[in-house]
C-alpha positions in Angstrom: 56.5 -16.0 -94.5 54.7 -16.5 -91.2 54.4 -13.6 -88.6 54.8 -14.2 -85.3 52.3 -12.3 -82.6 53.5 -9.7 -80.5 53.9 -10.7 -77.0 50.9 -9.1 -75.0 51.2 -8.6 -70.8 48.6 -9.7 -69.2 46.2 -6.8 -68.1 46.7 -5.7 -64.2 44.1 -6.8 -61.6 42.9 -4.7 -59.2 45.3 -4.6 -56.3 48.6 -5.5 -58.5 51.5 -2.8 -58.6 52.2 -1.1 -62.2 54.9 1.3 -63.5 53.2 4.6 -65.0 55.0 7.5 -66.5 53.8 10.4 -64.9 56.2 13.2 -64.8 58.4 10.4 -64.1 58.2 6.7 -63.5 56.0 6.0 -60.5 54.6 3.0 -58.8 51.1 3.1 -58.9 48.3 0.7 -57.2 45.2 -0.7 -59.5 42.0 0.1 -57.4 39.4 -0.5 -60.4 39.5 -2.3 -63.8 40.1 1.1 -65.4 43.2 2.5 -66.7 43.0 5.6 -64.1 41.5 3.5 -61.6 44.8 3.6 -59.3 46.2 5.1 -56.6 50.1 6.7 -55.8 52.1 4.3 -54.1 55.8 4.8 -54.9 58.4 7.8 -56.1 59.6 8.4 -59.3 62.3 5.9 -60.6 64.6 6.9 -63.0 63.7 4.6 -65.9 60.9 2.6 -67.2 62.6 -0.8 -66.4 63.7 0.2 -63.1 59.8 1.0 -62.3 58.6 -2.3 -64.0 61.2 -4.2 -61.9 60.1 -2.7 -58.4 56.5 -3.2 -59.2 57.0 -7.0 -60.1 58.9 -7.3 -56.8 55.8 -5.3 -55.0 53.5 -7.7 -56.8 55.6 -10.9 -55.8 56.0 -9.8 -52.3 52.3 -8.9 -51.9 51.3 -12.4 -53.3 53.9 -14.3 -51.1 52.6 -12.4 -47.7 49.1 -13.7 -49.1 50.4 -16.8 -48.9 52.3 -16.9 -46.0 51.6 -20.4 -45.1 54.1 -21.6 -47.5 56.6 -20.0 -45.4 55.3 -20.5 -42.1 53.1 -22.6 -40.3 54.2 -21.7 -37.2 55.9 -19.0 -34.9 59.4 -18.4 -33.1 57.3 -16.8 -30.0 54.4 -18.8 -28.2 51.2 -16.9 -28.6 51.8 -14.9 -31.9 50.3 -15.1 -35.3 52.2 -17.1 -37.9 51.5 -14.7 -40.5 53.5 -11.8 -38.8 56.3 -14.3 -38.6 56.1 -15.2 -42.2 56.0 -11.3 -42.8 59.4 -10.4 -40.9 60.9 -13.4 -42.7 60.1 -11.7 -46.1 61.4 -8.3 -45.2 64.4 -9.8 -43.5 65.1 -11.8 -46.8 64.6 -9.0 -48.9 67.1 -6.5 -46.3 69.6 -9.1 -46.9 69.4 -9.7 -50.9 70.3 -6.0 -51.3 72.9 -5.7 -48.5 70.4 -3.0 -46.7 69.2 -2.5 -43.6 67.4 -4.9 -41.4 64.2 -4.5 -40.2 63.2 -4.1 -36.4 63.7 -7.5 -34.7 60.4 -9.7 -34.6 60.2 -9.9 -30.7 60.8 -5.6 -30.5 57.9 -5.3 -32.6 55.6 -7.6 -30.6 56.8 -5.6 -27.6 56.0 -2.2 -29.3 52.7 -3.4 -30.5 51.9 -4.5 -27.1 53.2 -1.4 -25.2 50.9 0.8 -27.7 47.8 -1.7 -27.3 48.2 -1.0 -23.4 48.6 2.9 -24.1 45.2 2.9 -26.0 43.6 1.0 -23.1 44.9 3.2 -20.4 41.5 5.4 -19.4 41.8 9.3 -20.1 41.5 11.3 -16.9 38.5 12.9 -16.5 39.1 16.8 -16.0 36.9 18.5 -12.9 36.3 22.2 -13.3 36.8 23.9 -9.7 33.6 26.2 -8.9 
């Protein structure tokens, strides 16, 4: 009688999200090749299955964001990065899939980013001491 080999999961690579049981199921990002070469990313999940599914979702979203050109090669707003528009599409799709909150509008994000950039460029006033 032939025995079937157990199915082995592929080893996580650096940058992958994994589920670990450390005082409850949590999400960790691999920072090196070793088992403990990780950084904490997400808080406790109720079950192992939930943590593994959340880690798989995060890995899929990261991979899709890295290959954003398969989603969008142009942008809705002139002079902006198509990658940012693709990231907005990913966040919006996840929000719609779970009937959850939608991310801020892409145009509002660009306006806020430009405001912050302008505020950072303003020179700081020089304080003069009265003699």
